[in-house]
Structure formats: structure tokens, C-alpha cells
TORLO-737506 format. One record per residue: residue in three letters; x, y, z of N, C-alpha, C in turn. Coordinates in steps of 0.1 Angstrom, whole numbers. Last residue first. Layout:
N
 res    nX    nY    nZ   caX   caY   caZ    cX    cY    cZ
 Ala     X     Y     Z     X     Y     Z     X     Y     Z
...
***
This chain:
74
 res    nX    nY    nZ   caX   caY   caZ    cX    cY    cZ
 Leu   411  1061  1531   423  1066  1537   430  1082  1529
 Arg   392  1048  1520   391  1057  1525   402  1067  1534
 Leu   408  1029  1503   400  1048  1499   397  1052  1506
 Leu   413  1014  1524   422  1016  1518   421  1033  1508
 Leu   387   998  1527   393  1007  1540   406  1019  1530
 Arg   378   990  1505   369  1000  1511   381  1008  1521
 Ala   394   974  1505   399   980  1493   394   993  1496
 Arg   391   951  1520   404   957  1522   401   971  1520
 Arg   359   954  1513   364   952  1520   381   963  1526
 Leu   371   933  1489   366   946  1489   367   952  1498
 Leu   387   908  1505   396   921  1494   387   938  1492
 Gly   359   904  1511   366   902  1522   378   915  1514
 Ala   347   896  1488   340   900  1501   353   908  1511
 Ala   362   875  1478   367   887  1469   352   896  1478
 Gly   363   855  1495   374   857  1498   375   872  1486
 Ala   335   848  1489   342   852  1500   353   855  1502
 Arg   335   839  1458   324   852  1463   328   856  1479
 Leu   350   819  1464   356   831  1454   349   839  1460
 Gly   335   803  1476   349   806  1483   355   817  1476
 Pro   309   796  1457   310   807  1475   325   810  1481
 Trp   326   787  1435   320   804  1437   314   806  1454
 Ala   331   762  1426   341   769  1440   333   786  1439
 Ala   308   754  1416   315   743  1430   325   758  1438
 Ala   311   768  1396   300   769  1405   303   759  1420
 Ile   334   756  1382   337   773  1389   320   773  1396
 Gln   324   733  1376   341   735  1386   339   747  1389
 Ala   306   734  1359   307   728  1370   317   730  1383
 Gly   319   746  1338   313   754  1343   306   749  1359
 Leu   339   729  1327   341   743  1336   335   751  1343
 Leu   315   711  1317   323   707  1329   331   717  1336
 Leu   310   726  1295   298   721  1306   304   715  1321
 Ala   328   730  1281   327   739  1290   314   735  1301
 Leu   330   703  1273   344   708  1282   337   723  1286
 Val   303   698  1257   307   690  1269   323   697  1278
 Asp   310   718  1243   304   716  1245   307   712  1257
 Leu   336   703  1228   340   723  1232   328   720  1245
 Gly   344   668  1230   335   684  1223   337   693  1230
 Ile   356   645  1237   344   649  1244   335   663  1236
 Ala   379   646  1216   377   638  1220   361   634  1227
 Asp   390   673  1216   384   667  1205   377   656  1207
 Val   396   679  1242   380   685  1238   376   676  1220
 Leu   411   660  1248   400   662  1254   391   666  1248
 Leu   437   668  1232   428   659  1228   418   656  1236
 Ala   438   699  1241   433   692  1229   427   682  1225
 Leu   452   691  1265   436   695  1263   432   695  1253
 Pro   473   687  1255   466   673  1264   453   681  1258
 Leu   482   714  1252   485   701  1238   474   687  1249
 Leu   489   730  1269   471   728  1266   475   718  1261
 Glu   516   734  1261   516   729  1282   499   728  1276
 Leu   516   748  1239   521   734  1243   519   731  1258
 Asn   498   774  1231   505   769  1241   507   753  1240
 Cys   493   777  1205   497   787  1211   509   785  1222
 Ala   465   761  1204   476   760  1194   486   769  1197
 Leu   448   767  1223   454   757  1222   465   749  1211
 Val   438   793  1214   450   796  1227   454   781  1233
 Leu   423   782  1193   438   794  1194   448   795  1202
 Val   403   769  1199   417   763  1193   423   773  1192
 Val   390   790  1215   396   780  1221   409   774  1213
 Val   387   808  1195   392   811  1203   398   799  1213
 Ala   369   792  1181   378   797  1179   387   803  1179
 Thr   348   791  1199   357   782  1195   372   783  1189
 Thr   335   813  1200   339   806  1211   350   800  1207
 Ala   329   820  1170   336   825  1179   345   818  1192
 Ala   310   801  1174   319   799  1162   327   806  1171
 Leu   291   807  1194   297   793  1194   305   795  1190
 Leu   284   834  1179   292   828  1193   302   820  1198
 Lys   268   822  1158   282   832  1156   289   835  1171
 Ala   250   807  1173   259   804  1161   268   813  1159
 Gly   232   831  1185   239   816  1189   253   809  1185
 Ser   240   861  1176   230   850  1173   245   840  1179
 Ile   238   892  1188   250   881  1179   239   870  1182
 Lys   226   922  1176   226   914  1185   235   904  1178
 Pro   244   959  1178   237   950  1168   243   932  1179
 Met   229   986  1199   244   971  1200   234   960  1187
***
């Protein structure tokens, strides 16, 4: 598996974000935010929100996995 440098990964991520913003008109205000604060700060803010929601997501996923195991045993 080839190693991908951090610069190439950042360039690819930026290209994907720009394409998503360009294709969806509902995300146009987010494009202005990315332009104002930068992609790295936006990624930091999104990561902070995911970290805050992680315990709830993990608890919900545990319940769903438990139900799936019961269904698969039948």
C-alpha cells in the first residue's frame, strides 16, 4: 500500500469539500464560513462536535448492535 503524504491528503480533502459545497446550494453559507476561517479551523470545529457527541453515539450503537446480535441468532 503506497504511503500518502499529509500534503496530498490535505489537497484531496480540500478538493472534496469544495466539490461538495459547489454541488449543494444549501451548503453555500458554509462555503463562506470556510472562506473566512479556513478549512483547518472548520475541521477542528467539526472534530470538537463529534468528540462531544461521541458518548451518546457509542451508547446508541451498543444498543443497536445488541439487537442485531439477537436478530442474527434467530
